[in-house]
N, C-alpha and C positions, 0 to 999 in steps of 0.2 A: 637299237636294242632297248628293251624296257628294263629300266632299273627299278629295283624294289623301293618302295617309299621309305624314306628315312624316318626313324622314330623321332617324334617331337622331343625337343629338349625340355628340361624342367622349366626353363624360362617361358617357352612357348605354351606349355601346359598351364603355367601360372597366369599368363596373359589371357588365355582362353577362359580360365575360371573367373578371373576378374571381369572380363568382358560380359560374361553371363550375369554376374552380380550387378554390374553397372546397368545393364538393360533392365533388370528387375527393379532396381532402385529408381532409375529414371522414369520407368513406367508408373511406379507408385507416386513419385513426385509430380508427374504430369497430372495424374488423376486427382491427387490430393490438392493441387492448386487450381486446376481447371474447374472442377465441379463447384466449389464454394464461390469462386470468382465469377462464374457464369450466373449464379444466383444473385450475387451482389450487382452484377451488370444489369440484370432485369430490374432490380429495385432502383438503381441509379437512373435508369432511363425513365421509369415511371415517375420518380420524384422530379426529374427535370421537366417532364411534361406538365406535372401538376403545379410546380413552383414557378417555372419560367415560360410556360406555354409551348405550343406545338413546334415552334421554330427551334427550340432547344433540344427536342427529342432527337433529331438527326445528328446534331453535334454530340449529344450524349452517347448515341449508338456508335458513332465514329470513335469517340474517346475510349469507350469500353472495349470495342473491337481491337483497337490498337494495343490496349493494355493486354488483352488476352493473347494476341498473336506474339507480341514482343516477349511476354513472360513465358510463353510456351517454348520459345526458342532455346532456353537453357536446358531443360530436360531433353528436348529433341536433339540438341547438339550432343549431349552426353550419349544418347542412343546411337547416333550416327558414328561416333568415334569410339564406341565401346570396345571394338576389337583391337584398338591401338594399345600401346603401352600405357600403364596408369599415369605416368608423368605427362604423356601427350594429352590424355583425356583431361587432366587437371589444367594444363596450359591452355587448351582450347576452351575450356569452361571459363577461365579467367578472361580470355580474349573476347568471348561472346558476351560476358557481363559488361565489359567496357564498351563494346560495340553497341549493345542495347541502350546503354545510357547515352551514348553519343547520338544515336539515331533519334531517341526521344527528345533530346535537347535541340537538335537541328529541326526536327518536325515542329516543335513548339515555336521556335524562332520563325520558321518559314510561315506557319499558319498565322502567327501574330502580324508579321509584315504584310502578308497578302490580304489580311482581314477577311478570309473566307468563312471563318467560323468564330464564334465567341470563344476565345481561348480560356476564359474563366470556366465556362460550362465544360469545355473539353478537358481541362485539367481536373475539374471536380468530378468528372466521370472516370477519367483515367486513374487518378490517385487511389481511391478506395478499391477499385478492381485490382490494380497492381498490388496494393498492400495485402489484400486478402489472398491473392494468388501466392505471394511470397510466404505468407504465414502458413498457408495450406501445404505448400511444398516442403517447407521446413519441418512442419509437424510430421508429414509423411516420411521424410528422411529420418527423423529422430525415431520414429516407430519401426522403421525397416530393420529387419534382422540381418545385420551385416557381419558375417564371420570374419575373424581376424586370421589373416594368412601369415604364417611364419615362413620366412625365407632363410 
């Protein structure tokens, strides 16, 4: 027998409304961080080529790309978990932050030990790109119109 669909509870409706808001805000954060960081990445790569020569360009591209990918994981994780309860979204966001920092630390250690790239150029490319991404996504979040939900 087909049973009629149950009316969603107020908690389910609230979670759905929050999910929509999280997707909107995370999209704004991703755009707000990615666009200026990509511009800085191009500048960093050009500067690496001018100041350190052609061999540094590949390392700078690698460092900038790592920064863009790792920084984009925060807003993307928010989007992927948007339909979850707000507490779950926040918990996963915190876990993703710690994971990103750990991945970057391990990557720097491994690259330094293997001596595959000049880690100074790598870090000097990664740092400004990541910093601009974080500033951009923070500004985008601050500018987002987030309604307050009373429960």
